[in-house]
N, C-alpha and C positions, 0 to 999 in steps of 0.2 A: 508495657505490656501487664494488662490485669494477669493475676495469677489464677488459672482456672483448678478449685479443689474437686476431684466425684468421691467422694465418700462413699300320753296322753293317750289319752287312749282315745280313740277316733268312734265315733256311730256309723251306722250304715254300712256293716264291717262287708257286707256282699256285694255293692254298687262295684266297685271296682274289679272285680272279675268277673260280671257280666260281659255280655256281649251289645259294641256300641249299639246306638239306635242308628237306627236310615230317615232321614229327614228328607220331607219330600218338595223342601227349598230347592230352586237353581242353583242356589251357592252353595250347596252338598257336595259331600267329596266321600268317595269309599274309603274308610280308616287304612292310612297305610305304617306300616310299623316296620322301619329297616329291621333289617337282617339282626343286626349286631345287639338289637335295642331289649331287653328280657320284658317280656312281657309280665303282667303283673300277678303275684301270686299270694296265696292265703298262709299266713303265718300263725299258729295258733288264734285262730281265729279274729289276727289282726291284718288288717291287709295291708300288703309292702312290694315294694320292688328293689332293684340294686342298680345303682349309679355308680362307673368303676371301682366294684367289687365293695361296693358297702351297703348296707341295706338302712335303708330310708322306709320309715313310718309313720305314714301323713294323719294328719289332725284332721277335724273338721273343717278345718280353712283349707286343706286340700280340694273337694269339692268347689266350695266357696270362690277359691281363684277362676274357676273355669264359668262358675255361674257369672261372676262380673265382669270378668272381661266380655264376655258374650252381651251381657243387660248392658253397659257401660258405651258399648257400640251402638248398640238398637239404640239409646238414648238419642248422641247425634243423629245416625240416620233419620229419626221419626222428627227433630228439630229440624235437620235441613230438608226434609219432605214436606216443612209446614205444618206440620200436624201440632194440636192444640197442648199447651202445658195440663199435664207433670209428663206425660212422655213416658212416665212408668211406674209401675204397681210399686217398685221396690221403696219404703220409705226412708229407709238410709240415703238413697241415693232422689230422690225427691227434695231432702232437706237440703244435703252439705254439700261443698264441692267436691270434685272429685276430675281428675285428668285424663285425658282417652283412652282406650285402650290403646292405639294408635299414638306415637309420641307428634307423630306429622301432622296430624288433626288437632293439638293443641295450640290454640289461640296466638302465642310468642311463636313457636314454630311457622307458623302460617304468615304469620308478621315480617319473619324473619327472613324466610324465603322472596314473599312476592316484594316488599319494601328493603326489604336492605341488600340479598342478592342480586335478584333481577331486579333492581333498576340500578343504574350508575354505570361509569363506567366497568367493564368486563374485562378489565387486565388482572390477572391472576393475583398483584401484589396489591389493590385498591378491594377488589374482590376480599381477601383475607384482612385488608386495612377495617373494613367495614363490618363486621364479620365479631373481630377483635373485640372493635372497638365498642360492640351491641354488647357482647358477652361481659364486659365491661361490670357494667350494668342492668344487665337481661331485664330493662324497664322499658317499656316504648314512650312512656312519657320522656324518660331524661331522651332516648333518641330525638324525637320530634325536637326535642329545646334544643337540643342541638345542630338541627336539624334546620330550624328556623331562622336561627340568629347565628350560624355559623358558616351553614351550607353554603356549596354543596359541601360534604362529606368526603377529602379525597389526601389519601396521606401526601399526595404529591403538594398540597398545599396547609397540609396541618401544621399548627403552633400551638406547640405545648399555654403558652402565656394567654392566648385565646381563646383555645378551649375552658380551661382549667377559669380564666375570668367568671364564663359563665356559669358554671358549674358552685361555683364561690357564691357568684350576687342566689342563685337559686337557693343553695345551703342555707344561706344569712337568712334565708324571706322565708324560712320551713320546710322547701321542699323536701321529699324525700328521694333521693337520687339512685337506688339501689332495690333492688328487688326484695319483697317480702319471705319468698317462696324457700329463699334457704343464705346461707352467711355467704359473702364474697369479701374473706377477710385480704387485708391488702397487704404488700412488701416491703419492707421498711430500707426501701435507695435512699430515702430523707428522711429521719425523724422527727425534723422539725416541720414537714409538710401533710398536707392532709392525705385521707387516705383516700381520696380519689385523684388527685395530683402526683401521688405513687401509682396507682391504676394506670395511669396513662404513660409514667416512666416506663409500667411493661410492657406497653404497647410499644415503646419506641424499641423495645429491647429486644422484643420479639419480631418487629420488622425488621429491626437492625440485624438483625440474627437471618433474615429472610425466611421468616417460616411458611412464604408461599411456595418454595422451593423446595421445603422440607418434604411438604405434603403430595407436593407434587412428583417428588423422585421416590418415594419410600416406597417400599415393596410389600411390606407388612403393616396394617395399623399401628400393632402392636412396637415397631418398630416410633413412629411418631407419636406415639403416645409417652412412651420412654421420653425423648427429646422435650416435649412440652412441659411435662411432672416433671424435668432436673432445675427450670427456671423458679425463682423465689416467689413464694405462696401457693405455687398452681401442687394444688393436692392433688387423690385421685377422685375425687368425684365432678370438682373444676373442671380438670383437665379431659374427663370424658366427658363432660358435658359442652364445650366448648369442642372436642370433637367430632360430634354429634352437629351441632352447628355447622361446622365445617364440610359434613360430608352432605350437607344439601346443594352445594355447589359445586364445581367443574374440580375445586385443588385435591377433593379428599377420595378417590375412587377404586371404592372396593368394593365386594360384596357385602349385602347387610347382614349375613352372619357372619363375618369376618371375625368380629369384636366385641366383647362385652366386659365391663367391670361396675360389676354391682355396688350402688350405693348404701349409706347407713341403711334408708327407709323399706329396700331391697332386701338386703339383708336381715332386717326386720322381718320382714314380710315369710322371707324362706325358713327362718326360725318358729314362725307361726302355724307355718305350712308341716312342719316333719321334726318338731319339737329337738327331742335332745339327739335324735340321730343325727339328725344336720350337725352339731356340735360335733358325733364323732367323727364324721365325716371330714369336717378341717381339721380335727386333727390328725386324719391318717393319710388324707390328700391334700398336696400342693394345688392352690385354686380350685377346693373341689365346688365353692358355689358358683364359679363361670359353667363347671361340669354341667349342676345341676339346670342351672339356667338355657343350658344348649340342649341336655335331656326335655325340659319340660316344650322347646321349639320344636326338638323333632316330633315328637310325640300326641301335639295340642291337638290333631285332628281327632286320633282316637280319643282320648278322653274328653271334649267336648262332643264326639255323638255317643260318646257309650253314657251322656245324663240328656241323650235325646236333643243337646244344642248343635245350631247351625253356627259353624267355628266363623269369627268375624273374616272378612274378606275386605281388602284395600282396593281401591281404585278399578282402572276399565279391567288388570293384568287377575284382580282378585287373589292380591297379598297375603294370604298367610302371616300374623307376626312375628317380626324377627328377634334377635335375642335382645335389642335392643326396648324392643316393645314388651317384651317380656320382662327386664326389668324396669320399665316405666310402670306397668301393673302389679309387680310386688310390690312396688311403691304404695300405690295405690289400694292395694288390698289389705297391707299394714296397718292405713287408717281405718280403711270400713272394717275390721276386724274389731275396732276398739268396741264397734259397739256390735257388730254381728253375733261375737264372741268374748265378751268380756272376761273371759277367764282364761283367753288364751294370753297372758302376760307382755306387755312390752316396756316401753320407756315413756310412753304416752296411755294415758287412757283416756284423753276425748277427743272432737275432730272439733278445732276452732274457727274452719271458714265455711261461713254456709253458704249454699248454692242460688245467686240471685243474678240468672241469666238479664243481661241489660239489650240485646240487641239480636236481632233474626239472624238466622248463620245466613251463607250462601248457598245453594241448591245442591253445589260441590265443592270440595275443597282444590285446591292446589297442591298438584306433587311436583317436587323440583326437576326442572327440565333436567339436572344431569344426573338424577337416575336412570336414565336413555342411554346413558356409556357403555360402549361395549367392555371396559376393564371391570365391569358390577356385575358382570355373567357369572364370571369364571371365583371362586372362593379362594381366597388364600391365607390360609392361619397359620403363624409360624408354628415350625415345628417344637421348637426351644417354648413353652408356655409360660415360662417360670417370666415374671416382669421385673426388670432392674431399674432400682431409680436410684440414680447417683446425681443428686446433688451440685448446681454448678456454683461455685464461689468467685467474687472478681472480689479485688481492693477495693474497699471505700477509703480506708485510711489506717493509721497504724496511728496507735493513742499513745502506747507507754513501749520503754524498752529495760530488758534486763540481762543480766549477766549471768549462767550458772556457774555451778561450782568447777566445771572441767574449763570456765572461761570461755564459753561459745556464748556470742549473744544472741537474743530471740527479742523479736518485738512482737506485741499485741497486737493484734490484726482484726479492724470492723472493717463485715462484710457488707458488700455493695445488696440490699436488697432485705436483711435480714437483720433482729434486733442483737443490741449490743448483750446480750445474753446469749448470743449464738457465738461471739466474738471469740478465739482462739489465738495460743502464744505460737509463733512460727519461727522453725530457723533462720537465720540470718542468709547463709548459703542457700534455700529455700525461695525467698524474695528475692535474693541479686541475680537468678537465673527469670525466675517468673515476673518480678514485678520489681525492678530497680526504680524506676522511678517515684515508687512510694518511699522508698525510702533516702532517696533524696529530698523530696520532697519532707519528710518527717525532723532529716536533720537540718534544714532550712529556718521551718518554723522550731525545732528546737533551740536552735543557736541563738532566737529571737526574745525568747522568753524568760 
């Protein structure tokens, strides 16, 4: 049995206090501010408002967030309506690539819904297998290559050697297997293997631990997050992105505003919106950035209409931005502000990817069929908002042993999925209880050395 261890100032100083504008658009709504949300008020000529008892002082990027969100969605609508380029008078949006205001409208999300989730067997374990497999690489070309050379892609017929052979040949030919949008660190189940093989092993581990049942039976999304992030190489951003992709399927049926984790880009975007006051909030309040994202989602109608903007809406039900969309757009704001507000410093100062649309968008985007599930109607936000990360460790092998000053034997344990730098000395008593086979194997090999 393997052992498990858990171890600056702002301009436009009066605009926030002005009354919301009324739009003549049929999509417009009357501003609705929940009773427990503080309306903006002035502080010594600087506009500010309070979230979780912390006074936030917005920078110029605060208004830019709402303008960007509205205009980026308008670009998508104009493209789908068949209007000619450039679709916007914003020169930054004309020149550079930005993700959609609604994450579900992005090319990858649309592909996951139509080609990964809704094609193929709808058995929960097969849907989970396909979503996790796609998420390992997050690259359409890699998925289609596997589909063509191995397909149909099914857990029932999965073979690591077959999949890895296809990936190895492609890599040897110079093909990029992974997305370039963000890093995909591989676990270290076998340090002698390539990253893609270790990712396939991670897929097998998640499937063997019945990821589909965990998703279906969880009462809170936070519970699923804590379970997923416990596995090797699963960081906060990678785990949250996988959960969002799973939420497009029937496996993860939760309200759209139940859960959010700010990624590095979103955190940087919030920093540009609120400057030092955000840092103060992070020091004083656990999970403060999550609370700010929720505050932005709850108050979006007011702040769009205050600027004379029609709030972006999605689909026939005219859905507003949810917390995932707010997080998504904050990341894009971080990029946009590099040029629009270069005085707001961040980790990067340039935008690398230009905007070169290669095809006409369909007139209507596809929304997940799973979004109609009745379990998504009522929010289920976990009362305990703390996220507890307990990484799971299973013994890979024992490398050596020693005897301490009291005569107790200890073993130097290498953990499956982790580099040797994470190896630890473990008491013999613990390993005898949890992984006696590892000790037997160690001494059998030791005797032959």
